[in-house]
C-alpha positions as CSV (number, residue, x, y, z in Angstrom):
1,M,-22.7,-20.6,-6.8
2,S,-24.9,-19.7,-9.8
3,E,-22.3,-19.9,-12.6
4,S,-20.9,-23.0,-14.3
5,S,-17.7,-23.3,-16.3
6,N,-16.5,-25.7,-18.9
7,Y,-12.9,-24.8,-18.4
8,V,-10.5,-27.7,-17.9
9,P,-6.9,-26.8,-17.0
10,P,-4.4,-28.1,-19.5
11,K,-1.5,-30.3,-18.4
12,V,0.9,-27.4,-19.0
13,W,-0.3,-23.8,-18.6
14,T,0.7,-21.2,-21.2
15,P,-0.1,-17.5,-20.9
16,P,-3.2,-16.3,-22.9
17,A,-2.8,-13.7,-25.6
18,S,-5.1,-11.5,-23.5
19,N,-7.0,-12.1,-20.3
20,G,-8.9,-8.8,-20.2
21,G,-9.6,-6.8,-17.1
22,T,-8.0,-3.7,-15.6
23,F,-4.2,-3.8,-15.6
24,A,-4.2,-6.9,-17.9
25,N,-1.7,-5.1,-20.2
26,I,1.0,-5.2,-17.5
27,N,0.6,-8.8,-16.4
28,R,3.3,-11.2,-17.6
29,P,4.8,-14.5,-16.3
30,V,8.4,-13.4,-16.3
31,A,10.5,-10.8,-14.3
32,G,13.2,-8.4,-15.4
33,P,13.2,-5.1,-17.3
34,T,11.3,-4.6,-20.5
35,H,13.2,-1.4,-21.5
36,E,16.2,0.7,-20.6
37,Q,15.5,3.8,-18.6
38,A,17.3,5.3,-15.6
39,L,15.4,6.6,-12.7
40,P,15.4,10.3,-11.8
41,V,17.3,11.4,-8.7
42,G,16.5,14.5,-6.7
43,E,18.4,16.5,-4.2
44,H,17.4,14.6,-1.0
45,P,19.0,11.5,0.4
46,L,15.7,9.6,0.3
47,Q,14.4,8.9,-3.2
48,L,10.9,7.3,-3.4
49,Y,9.5,5.8,-6.6
50,S,5.8,5.1,-6.1
51,L,2.2,5.7,-6.8
52,A,-0.6,6.5,-4.3
53,T,-2.1,3.0,-4.1
54,P,-2.6,1.7,-0.6
55,N,0.9,0.2,-0.5
56,G,2.4,3.5,-1.8
57,V,0.5,5.6,0.7
58,K,1.9,3.6,3.6
59,V,5.4,5.0,2.9
60,T,4.5,8.6,2.1
61,I,2.5,8.7,5.4
62,M,5.5,7.4,7.3
63,L,7.8,10.0,5.7
64,E,5.4,12.9,6.4
65,E,4.9,11.6,10.0
66,L,8.7,11.6,10.4
67,L,9.0,15.2,9.1
68,A,6.1,16.3,11.4
69,A,8.0,14.7,14.3
70,G,11.0,16.8,13.5
71,H,13.2,14.3,11.7
72,Q,14.6,16.6,9.0
73,G,16.7,13.8,7.6
74,A,13.5,12.3,6.3
75,E,13.1,14.9,3.6
76,Y,12.5,13.1,0.3
77,D,11.8,13.3,-3.4
78,A,8.8,11.2,-4.5
79,W,8.8,10.3,-8.2
80,L,5.6,9.1,-9.9
81,I,5.7,5.5,-11.3
82,K,2.8,5.0,-13.6
83,I,2.2,1.3,-13.3
84,N,-0.5,1.2,-16.0
85,E,2.2,2.3,-18.4
86,G,4.7,-0.3,-17.3
87,M,7.2,2.2,-15.7
88,Q,7.9,-0.3,-13.0
89,F,9.6,-2.6,-15.6
90,S,12.3,-0.1,-16.6
91,S,15.9,-1.1,-16.0
92,G,16.3,1.6,-13.4
93,F,13.3,0.5,-11.4
94,V,14.2,-3.2,-11.6
95,E,17.6,-2.3,-10.1
96,V,15.8,-0.9,-7.1
97,N,13.1,-3.6,-6.9
98,P,13.6,-6.8,-8.9
99,N,10.0,-7.6,-8.2
100,S,8.8,-4.6,-10.2
101,K,6.3,-3.4,-7.6
102,I,5.8,0.0,-6.0
103,P,6.9,1.4,-3.6
104,A,10.7,1.3,-3.9
105,L,13.1,3.5,-2.0
106,M,16.8,4.4,-2.4
107,D,18.6,5.8,0.6
108,R,21.6,7.8,-0.6
109,S,22.5,9.3,2.8
110,A,25.6,7.1,3.1
111,A,28.6,6.4,0.8
112,E,27.0,3.2,-0.3
113,P,23.3,3.7,-1.4
114,V,20.8,1.3,0.1
115,R,17.8,0.0,-1.8
116,V,14.7,-0.9,0.1
117,F,11.7,-2.6,-1.4
118,E,8.4,-4.1,-0.1
119,S,6.3,-1.6,1.8
120,G,6.6,-3.4,5.1
121,S,10.4,-3.5,4.8
122,I,10.5,0.2,4.0
123,L,8.4,1.1,7.1
124,V,10.7,-1.0,9.3
125,Y,13.8,0.5,7.7
126,L,12.7,4.1,8.2
127,A,11.5,3.4,11.8
128,E,14.8,1.9,12.7
129,K,16.8,4.6,10.8
130,F,15.0,7.4,12.7
131,G,14.1,5.7,15.9
132,A,10.4,6.4,15.5
133,F,7.0,4.8,15.4
134,L,8.4,1.3,16.3
135,P,8.6,0.7,20.1
136,K,12.0,-0.3,21.5
137,D,10.4,-2.3,24.3
138,V,10.5,-5.9,23.1
139,P,6.8,-6.9,23.8
140,A,5.5,-3.7,22.3
141,R,7.9,-3.9,19.3
142,T,6.8,-7.5,18.7
143,E,3.1,-6.6,18.9
144,T,3.7,-3.9,16.3
145,L,5.5,-6.3,14.0
146,N,2.8,-8.9,14.5
147,W,0.2,-6.5,13.1
148,L,2.5,-5.1,10.4
149,F,3.1,-8.7,9.0
150,W,-0.6,-9.4,9.5
151,Q,-1.3,-6.6,7.1
152,M,1.3,-7.8,4.6
153,G,-0.2,-11.3,4.6
154,S,-3.8,-10.3,4.7
155,A,-4.1,-7.4,2.2
156,P,-3.5,-9.6,-0.9
157,F,-6.8,-11.2,-0.1
158,L,-8.4,-7.8,0.0
159,G,-6.7,-6.3,-3.1
160,G,-5.7,-9.1,-5.4
161,G,-8.6,-11.3,-4.3
162,F,-11.8,-9.3,-3.4
163,G,-10.8,-6.0,-5.2
164,H,-9.8,-7.8,-8.4
165,F,-12.9,-9.9,-8.8
166,F,-15.3,-7.3,-7.5
167,A,-14.0,-4.2,-9.3
168,Y,-11.4,-5.1,-12.0
169,A,-12.1,-8.5,-13.5
170,P,-13.7,-8.5,-17.0
171,E,-16.7,-10.5,-15.8
172,K,-18.4,-10.9,-12.4
173,Y,-18.4,-14.4,-10.9
174,Q,-20.2,-15.2,-7.7
175,Y,-17.8,-17.9,-6.4
176,P,-14.6,-15.7,-6.2
177,I,-16.5,-12.7,-5.0
178,D,-18.2,-14.7,-2.2
179,R,-14.9,-16.4,-1.3
180,Y,-13.0,-13.2,-0.9
181,A,-15.8,-11.1,0.6
182,M,-16.0,-13.7,3.3
183,E,-12.3,-13.4,4.0
184,V,-12.3,-9.6,3.9
185,K,-15.2,-9.5,6.4
186,R,-13.3,-11.9,8.7
187,Q,-10.3,-9.7,8.6
188,L,-12.4,-6.6,9.4
189,D,-13.7,-8.5,12.4
190,V,-10.2,-9.4,13.5
191,L,-9.4,-5.7,13.4
192,D,-12.6,-4.6,15.0
193,R,-12.1,-7.0,18.0
194,Q,-8.5,-5.7,18.5
195,L,-9.6,-2.1,18.3
196,A,-12.4,-2.6,20.8
197,N,-9.6,-2.9,23.4
198,T,-6.9,-0.5,22.1
199,R,-6.7,3.0,20.7
200,F,-4.4,2.1,17.9
201,V,-3.9,-1.3,16.3
202,A,-0.8,-2.5,18.2
203,G,-1.8,-0.8,21.5
204,N,-2.3,2.8,22.7
205,E,0.7,4.1,20.7
206,Y,0.5,5.1,17.0
207,T,3.0,3.0,15.1
208,I,4.0,1.7,11.7
209,A,1.3,-0.9,12.1
210,D,-1.3,1.8,11.8
211,M,0.4,3.3,8.8
212,A,0.5,-0.1,7.1
213,I,-3.1,-1.1,7.8
214,W,-4.9,2.3,7.5
215,P,-4.5,2.8,3.7
216,W,-6.2,-0.6,3.1
217,Y,-8.7,-1.2,5.8
218,G,-9.2,2.4,6.9
219,G,-9.8,3.3,3.2
220,L,-12.2,0.4,2.9
221,V,-14.4,1.4,5.9
222,R,-14.3,5.0,4.8
223,G,-15.8,4.0,1.4
224,E,-12.6,4.8,-0.6
225,L,-11.8,1.3,-1.9
226,Y,-13.6,-0.5,-4.8
227,G,-16.9,1.2,-4.1
228,A,-17.6,-1.8,-1.8
229,G,-18.5,-0.2,1.5
230,E,-22.3,-1.0,1.2
231,F,-21.6,-4.4,-0.3
232,L,-19.4,-5.4,2.7
233,S,-21.6,-3.6,5.3
234,V,-18.6,-1.8,6.7
235,H,-20.9,0.1,9.1
236,E,-20.8,-3.0,11.2
237,Y,-17.2,-2.5,12.2
238,E,-17.6,0.5,14.6
239,H,-14.2,0.2,16.2
240,V,-12.4,0.1,12.9
241,R,-14.4,3.1,11.7
242,R,-13.5,5.0,14.9
243,W,-9.8,4.3,14.4
244,A,-10.0,5.0,10.7
245,E,-11.3,8.5,11.3
246,E,-8.8,9.2,14.1
247,V,-5.9,8.3,11.8
248,Y,-7.3,10.2,8.9
249,A,-7.5,13.4,11.0
250,R,-3.7,13.4,11.5
251,P,-2.2,16.2,9.4
252,A,0.7,14.0,8.2
253,V,-1.7,11.4,7.0
254,K,-3.6,14.0,5.0
255,R,-0.3,15.1,3.5
256,G,1.0,11.7,2.8
257,R,-2.0,10.4,1.0
258,R,-1.7,13.2,-1.6
259,V,1.8,12.3,-2.7
260,N,2.1,10.5,-6.0
261,R,-1.7,10.7,-6.3
262,V,-3.0,11.2,-9.9
263,F,-6.7,10.4,-9.4
264,G,-9.7,11.8,-7.5
265,D,-10.3,15.5,-6.9
266,P,-7.6,17.7,-8.4
267,E,-6.9,19.4,-5.1
268,T,-5.9,16.1,-3.6
269,Q,-3.4,15.2,-6.3
270,L,0.4,15.7,-6.1
271,P,2.1,13.6,-8.8
272,E,5.6,14.4,-7.5
273,R,6.9,15.8,-4.3
274,H,10.3,17.4,-3.9
275,S,9.8,19.7,-0.9
276,A,7.4,20.3,1.9
277,A,6.3,23.4,0.1
278,D,4.7,21.3,-2.6
279,L,2.0,20.2,-0.1
280,D,1.4,23.7,1.3
C-alpha cells in the first residue's frame, strides 16, 4: 500500500457534512421518506419502479423473458426512479420498499396488492407466479437458488466495493482498490470454473440465476461496468465471456436492458415502458 492516513476513528461516529464522490448527495444514515409523493400507477397489474442499473435490469430481463415465453399476465408498466434525485425516498416508494432501493414491484393482479422488493425476491416471486425459469425438480431448483443467492451476496463487493473505489470515490486509494479487485477476480474465477462445465450458470437450463448474474458479471466482462475490463484482465475468463455473449444475444435480454435506461446511446434508452410497442 502506497498511501498513508492520519485518520483516527472517533469514539462515536457522526455523519460528515459532505463526503464527496458520486451519489454522495443521496447518502444518509437514516431510513424513511424525505418527502410526500405518490407513485404513478399504470394499466397493467405489474407496476415496476426502477432504473437500469444492474439490479434493475435483472427484473426487466425477467419480465421480457416471461412475455417472450407467452405469459401475457407478465405485461407491466415500468416507471423511472431517478436515484440521483432522491426519488427513492418519496413516501410512495418507501411504502413499496422501506429500504429505498430499486427495483421495487407492486403486483395488483389480486384484490390485495402485493409489494415485492429486493431484486432476488422479485425474481423468485415472478418465477413462482408464472411457473417459469425456476426448475421444479428439487436438486435443480436448489442449485438455481444457490447461484441466485451467490449473486446477491457477492455483487456488493463488485458494486459497493470495487466499483465505488475504482470509479466513484472522490480520491483513488490503492488499498481498497486492491482489496476489492482481488475479490472480484476471485468471484470471476468462481463463475469461470462453473461455466467450464455447464452451458448456463445453474446447469444446462437458462434460469433466474443467469438473469441475476448477467447484468453484473456479464456486463463486467463485456466492458460495460466501470471501464474496468482491462484493469481486471477480464479476457482471462473465457467461459464467463462465452456465457455473457450467449445471454446477451437473447432478444428478451436486449429488450429488458433498454427499459428505464437513461444513459448511453439514445437508441438504447427507454425511460419508461408501458407496452411492448414501446420497445419496437
